[in-house]
C-alpha positions in Angstrom: 124.9 24.9 200.5 126.5 27.1 203.2 130.2 26.9 203.7 131.8 25.7 206.9 133.1 29.3 207.4 129.5 30.5 207.3 128.4 28.0 209.8 131.2 29.0 212.1 130.3 32.6 211.8 126.6 31.8 212.6 127.7 29.8 215.7 129.8 32.7 216.9 127.1 35.4 216.5 124.5 33.2 218.1 126.9 32.7 221.0 127.3 36.5 221.3 123.5 37.0 221.0 123.0 34.6 223.9 125.6 36.4 226.0 125.1 40.2 225.3 126.0 41.4 228.8 129.7 41.1 228.5 132.4 41.0 225.8 133.4 37.4 224.9 137.0 36.6 224.2 138.0 34.6 221.1 138.8 31.7 223.4 135.4 31.9 225.1 133.7 31.8 221.7 136.0 29.1 220.3 135.3 26.9 223.4 131.5 27.5 223.3 131.2 26.9 219.5 133.8 24.2 219.1 135.7 26.1 216.4 139.4 26.1 216.4 140.8 29.4 217.9 143.0 30.1 214.8 140.2 29.7 212.4 137.7 31.5 214.6 140.0 34.6 214.6 139.7 34.8 210.8 135.9 34.5 211.0 135.7 37.2 213.7 137.9 39.5 211.6 135.4 39.1 208.7 132.5 39.8 211.1 134.2 42.9 212.4 134.9 44.2 208.9 131.2 43.5 208.0 130.2 45.6 211.1 128.2 42.6 212.6 130.6 42.4 215.5 132.8 45.0 217.2 136.0 44.2 219.1 137.3 45.9 222.1 140.9 45.5 223.3 142.2 45.6 226.8 141.5 44.1 230.2 137.7 43.8 229.7 138.0 43.4 226.0 136.5 40.9 223.6 133.8 40.7 221.0 130.2 41.9 221.1 127.5 42.3 218.5 127.4 45.7 217.0 123.6 46.0 217.3 120.8 44.4 219.2 120.3 40.8 218.0 116.7 41.7 216.9 118.3 44.1 214.4 120.6 41.6 212.7 119.1 39.3 210.1 120.8 35.9 209.6 121.3 36.8 205.9 123.5 39.8 206.9 125.9 37.4 208.7 125.9 35.0 205.8 126.6 37.7 203.3 129.4 38.9 205.4 131.4 35.7 205.2 130.0 33.6 202.3 127.0 34.8 200.3 124.6 32.3 199.0 125.5 31.7 195.3 122.8 32.7 192.8 122.6 31.6 189.2 122.2 34.6 187.0 123.6 33.2 183.8 123.8 29.8 182.2 126.5 28.0 184.3 127.3 25.8 181.3 128.1 28.8 179.1 125.8 27.7 176.3 125.6 30.3 173.6 122.2 31.8 173.4 121.2 31.0 176.9 122.9 33.9 178.6 120.6 35.1 181.3 117.7 32.8 180.2 118.1 29.8 182.5 116.9 26.3 181.7 114.3 24.7 184.0 116.9 23.0 186.1 119.0 26.0 186.8 115.9 28.2 187.2 114.6 25.9 190.0 118.0 25.7 191.6 118.2 29.5 191.6 114.6 29.7 193.0 115.7 27.4 195.8 118.6 29.8 196.6 116.2 32.7 196.5 113.9 31.0 199.0 116.8 30.3 201.3 117.9 34.0 201.1 114.3 35.1 201.9 114.1 32.8 204.9 117.4 34.0 206.3 116.6 37.6 205.4 113.5 37.5 207.6 115.0 35.6 210.5 117.0 37.6 213.1 119.6 36.4 215.6 117.2 37.2 218.4 114.7 34.7 216.9 117.3 32.0 216.8 118.1 32.5 220.5 114.4 32.8 221.5 113.5 29.6 219.6 116.1 27.4 221.4 115.1 25.3 224.3 117.2 23.6 227.0 116.8 20.1 225.4 118.4 21.3 222.2 121.0 24.0 222.9 122.4 26.1 220.1 125.7 24.4 219.2 127.1 25.2 222.6 128.7 22.8 225.1 127.6 19.8 223.1 129.3 16.6 224.4 131.1 14.6 221.7 
């Protein structure tokens, strides 16, 4: 349901939320999240454009969250790189259906709405707070 790019973006911002004290370089983030540096650069550009992350050049440069992790809903990150698709019209293009969805497509869209609501009420801070040492958040996992 979520794209690989979206998952990479979530890994990156969770890493930043866990390390707010200093900017993180793209290499630091790539190593910690196991995302290739080249692809991560594209993801980080999207997050900067979406004002989730800010970048700083120079000797002590890198990436930081633009706001406190408690102020950033997971859904905002998702919408920045790959919004959850909603079904607003008959996906089969059946004449007469238009915006009136059949029971299958209505339920699929209801599921998407439930996911949006869940991610909309969960912040990055909550993800970091809810992790424990036995299950780290996608960081430094041995293959």
